[in-house]
N, C-alpha and C positions, 0 to 999 in steps of 0.2 A: 025303713021309712026315712025320707029326706027331710031334715029339719029346716026351719026358716033360716037359721044361721048358716047352714051349708049352702042354701040358695043364694043368700047375700054374698057369700064368699065367691061362689062361682061367677055371679054377675060382675063382681069387682074384677076378678081375673080376666074375664072376657073383655071388659071395657078397657082394662090396662093394655091388654095385648093389641086391641084395635087401635088404641092411641099410638102405640109404638109403631105399628105398621104404617099408619097414616103419616107419622113423623118421618119415618125412613123414606117413604114415597116422596114426601115434599122435599126432603133433603136431596134425594136423587135427582128430581126435576130441577132443583135449584142449581145443581152442578152440571146440567146439560144432558142428563140421561134421557133416552127416548123410550117411551112406553112401547111394549111389545106390539101393540096393534097399530103403531105408526112406523114400522120398520122400513116402509118404502118412501119416507119423506125425502130421501136423497134423489128420487126419480124426478125427471122432467118430461113433460108430455108435449110432443111437437107434431103439428099437422103438416103433412106433405101429400103430394100426388102419389098414387100407387100405380098409375098406368101410363106414365110418360117417360119412355126410355131417354136417358141422358139428363133428365130433369129430376124425376122422382119415380122410382119403379120398385114394386115389391116383386122379388124374383120367386120362382117356384120353390126354392129351398128356404124361403122365409127371411132372406136378407134384403137389404134396401140399398139401392144404388142411385147415382145421379148427382148433378151439380147442386141442386137444392139440398140434397141429403148431406153432401160434403160441407156446404156452407152452414147448415143447421148443426152438424156435429161439431164443427169448429166453434160456433157460438156457444153451444152447450158446454164445451170444455172450458171456455173462458168464464162461464158462469159457475164453474165448479162441478160439472157433471161429466163422468166418464161415459164412453159409448154404451157400456152395458147398463147404464142408468137411464137411458133414453127409452121412452115408450112412444112408438110411432103410431099416429092415427091418420086414417085417410081423410083428406080435406078436399072434398069435391067442390067445384067452383061455386055452386049455388049455396053451399053450406058454410062457407068460410066465416062470414060475419057472425052468423048465429053461434058457431062453435066458440068463437072468441068471447062473445057477449055472455054466453052461458058458463064460461070458464072450463070448457071441455079440454082445452089445450092451453099451454103457457104461451106459445107463439106459433105462427104459421109461416112456412116457407114453401110456397106451392105455385110457382109461376104466377104470382099475385101482383098484378099490375096496379099501381097507385092511381086512383082517380078521385075526383071531388065527391062523387056519390058514396064511395066506400069510406072515404076519410071522414064523413059525417058520423059513421058508426063505429069505426075502429081507428087506432093510431098505427102509423107505419114507421119502422126504422128503415134506414137506407136512403135511396135505392142501392142495391148491390149488383144489379145487372141492367144494362140498357139493351133491350131487344127491339126488333123491328118486324112488322109483318112482311113476309117474303113468300116466295114460291119454291117448291122443290120440283125439279124436272129430271128427266133421264140424262145420264152423263153424256150420252152421244147425241143429244138433241140440241142443235144449233139454231133452231127456228125461233126460240124465245130469248131475245136479247134485251128487251125492255118491257115494261108493264103493258104497253099498248099492244104488244105482240100476242097478248092473251086473248084478244078479240078472235072469235071463231074457234078458239081452242076449248077443249073439254076441261073445265076447272073443277077440282074436287075439294070439298071440305066436309066436316061432320054436320049432321042435321042441326039446324039452329045456330050455326056459327055466324058471328058477325064479320069474320074475316072475308069469307066468300062474298057476302053481300056488299062489303066495302069495295071489293074489286068490281063487282057487277054494276054497282050504282055510280062509282066515282072514277074508275080507272079504265076498265075495259067492258063497256056496256053490252058488247056483242059476244062476250064469253058465254060458253054453254055450261051453265052451272050444274054440277052433279053433287048431290048431297047423300053421303053414306052414313051408316050408323056409327062408324069409328074410323080413326086414322089408319088402322091396320088394313081396313078394306080399301081405303084410298091408295095406300102403298101397293097393295096387290094389283089394283087397277092400273096404277102408274107403271109398275114393273111389266105388266102384260100388254101395255099399249092401249088399254081401254080408255084411259084418261091421259091428258097431256101435262097436267100440273096439279100440285097440291098446295094449298095456301093455309098458313097460320103463322105464329111467331117463328122467327128464324131459329131461335134457340131450341124450340120444340122440334122443328124440322131437322136441325143438325143432330139432335139426339137420336131421332129415328134413323137417319142416314148413317150414323156411326155404328149401328148395330152390326154384328158380325155377318149376318145373312144379307145385309144390304151394302156392305163396303164396296165402293167403286161403281155402284150402279146408278147413283143419283148425285145431283149437285144443286147447290143453292143458286137462285137467280141473283141475289145481292141487290134487290130492288128497294129496300128500306121504305115500304109504303106507309108505315106508321111508327110512332115511338111508343114502346111499352117499357115503363120504368118498374122493374120488379122490386117490391119491398117486403119486409118482414112484418107481418101483421101481429099486433098485440092489442090487448084491451085498452079502451079509452082511458087515458090518464095513468097507464101502467109505467112504473119506474123502470121496467125492462127496456123501454125504448132507448133510453140513454146508454144503458149497459150494452145493448146489442149494437148500437152505433159504434161504441168504443171497440167492440170485438171485430166488427167489420173493417174498421180502419186498420187494426192490427193485422187482420188476415191479408189485406192488400199490401201492407208494408213489409211483411215477412215472406212474401212470395207465394203463400198458400192459395191465394185467389187465382193467380195465373196457372198454378199447377192443377187446380180443380177444373179450370176451363179446358186446358189441354187434355186432361184425362177423359173428360166427358164429351167434348165436342171436337177434339182434334182430328179424328179420322174422317170427319165430313168437310174438312178444310173451311171451318166456320171462321169467317172474318169478324171476330167479336170486337165490340167497342171497348176502349179502355175502361177500367173500373170507374164507375161514376163517383162523384164526390157526394158525401153524405148531405142530404137535404136539397140537392140540386135536381129538379125535375125538368126533363127535356120535353117541352110541349109539342103537340102536333101542329103543323102549319095550318 
């Protein structure tokens, strides 16, 4: 039989042991120890495109390549995160503001053009690249030397693209607009002569043209039909904006920005603009 005195002694020992555990736990946290269930606190989550060669591409072996990937990796390093601490998330165009507002990602680098509508919902660091709407044509095609030459040509872009509509409505109204489900379909049509030109941002076009299977087959028109200021998206009011701007300035100063441009766009003879100055947005005419 357990006596009342024995029960009291047991309760006292348990209470004392609990107090010691809690005290040790508090001391550990006070000295910066990380609880076991927060072992991934050193990770940073970044949104990129998964389907844009030269910009942001998830390869079949599960790695990530592209200019935006290189820029984001550099920024993460400046923020104290090694490459193996980065969690990449796909940031589709229609989802980017929502992902930032919900806190699904820390920042987004995904051919993310800065405009007034988006800036009402999120903040932008940068810009870090000034792109332009352009066309991609076959390397041996000398019939398209200026935007107006697109009249009566078969012009391709993806379904719902504003780029093709911009050409059709403002630049070459007689262009024969062909809308395909993806850029890869447009490229196949361009390669086979079914279409004459593909239009979207020149950086995206250069990324496709730089792929091994397309090297030497296509060229950029160099028409600069719009200004697209790519920025790094962050939550409204986030202190990351200033830190990312500092990282971008360092990337330009130490030559890493130029190296990333050459690595990802060089094979397409992409005539890129110089690195833009932080906070300077080049408006469309």
